[in-house]
N, C-alpha and C positions, 0 to 999 in steps of 0.2 A: 347710251347708258339707261335711258328710260325703257328701252326695249328689254334690256337685261333684267330690270326690276320686274317687269310684267311677266317675263318668262320664269323668273324665280318664284313669283307669287303663284303662277299657275302650277308649277311643279310642286310647291308646298301644299297647295289645296288638293292636288290629286293624290298625294301620299297620306294626307290626314284622313282618318277614318270617321265614319258616321256611326254613332252608337245608338242601337235600338234597345231600349229597356224591355225586359220581359213583362208580359201581361201577368198580373197576379189575380188568379181566379178565386172567388169566394168559395167555390165548390171544393177547393183544397185547403184554403186558409181557415175557414170557419170550423170545420170538423177538427182540424189540428188544434186550434185554440181551445175548443170545447173539451177535447180529451185531456189536454195538458191542464186546463183549468180545473176540471173535475178531480184529476189526480192530486193536484196541489191542495184543493179544498179538503179532500178526504184525508190527506196526510197531516193537516194542521194539528190535530190532537196527538198524533202518534210521533210526529217528527220534531226535531229541535229547530230552532230558528235558522241555524246554519243550513240544515237540509232544505227548508223552504226557500231560502235565498238561492241555493244551488239550483233548485227546480225552476225558479223564476228566471235565473240566468240562462239555463238550458233552453227554456221556452223562448226567451228573447233572441238567443243565438239562432234558433231554428227559424224564427220569424225574419231575422236579418237575412238568412239564407234566401228566403223567398224574394226579398227586395234587392238582393245583390246580383241577381242573374241578369246578364246583358249580352248583346251580340254586336260586335263591331265589324263593320264592313270597310275594308280599304280597297285599293285598286286590285289587289291580288289575293287577299286573305280574308276569310270569315273567322273571327276569333270569338269563341264562346267562353264567357267568364262566369264562374260560379264562386260564391263566397269571397268575392273581391280579388282573390289571388290565384285560383285554380283556372288555368286557361287551356283551351283546346283550339288548335288552329287547323283550318281546312282551306286548302288552295281553291280559289273560286273556279279556276279552270278545270278542276277535278269534279265539280258539282255537276251531276247529270240530270237530276230530277228533284222537284219539290212537290210533295203531296200533302194536302190538308188531312189532318188526322185528329182523332180523339182518343188515341192510344193511351191508356193509363199507366204504361210502364214507367218506371223510374227514369228520369231524364232531367237535363238542365232546362226545365220548363215549369213555371209556377202556375200554370193554368192547364185545363184540359182542352182548350182551344189551341191546337198545336199544328205545327208543320213538321213533316219528316223530310230531312235534307239527305239525299243520297249522293254519295261521292265515291270516287275510286271504283273498283270493280264490285265489291260487295259491302261497302261500309255505309252507315247511315247514322244520323243523330236526330233526336226529337227536340224541337225548340218551340217557344211561344212568344214571338215578338208582339209587342202591344199593337203596333201598326203593321199588320201582316202584308197588306197590299203595297204599302210604300217599301217595305223590306224586299218583297218579291220583285217589284219594279226595279229597285236598285241593283239587285243581283242580275236580273235579265239585261239591264243596260251594260253591265260589265261582261256578261257572258250570254249572248243571245241564244246559244244552243241549249240552255237549260230548259227542260220540259216542265211544265207546271200543270198539276191536276188539282183543281179546286172544285168545291161543291158549287152547284148552280147559283145560289144566292149571292156568292162573292164575285162571280164572273161579271165582267163589264160588257 
């Protein structure tokens, strides 16, 4: 009976995912807040109170977007979550390569300190986990065939 409990606990631990929050880069957040802030200040005289409240609401919704991005790794799937409910799943066995990137393209990454994850034949997504090395090590443990291309300063 004790052996069954241990097996059940191991099985539960192996299916439970590890969540890696996105790194939030000031290089993206500060300009965004400044632009929104200036627009709100400039509209104080011309807008009604309702308009200003809507603008603040939109600004906070976009800021929440920055802090809602996360990446969950289970034994078989990498799930990219944006805005708490938009999810994209990638089979870990399909991941072929991870490349360090500063690509500014729009992506589920709240920082320019990014990783590009290639999967399938021609697919890829850009992400920015806060702890890149731990994230990469976790994926490599699950799928040792993943190739990793990092800049020299991050290599061990």
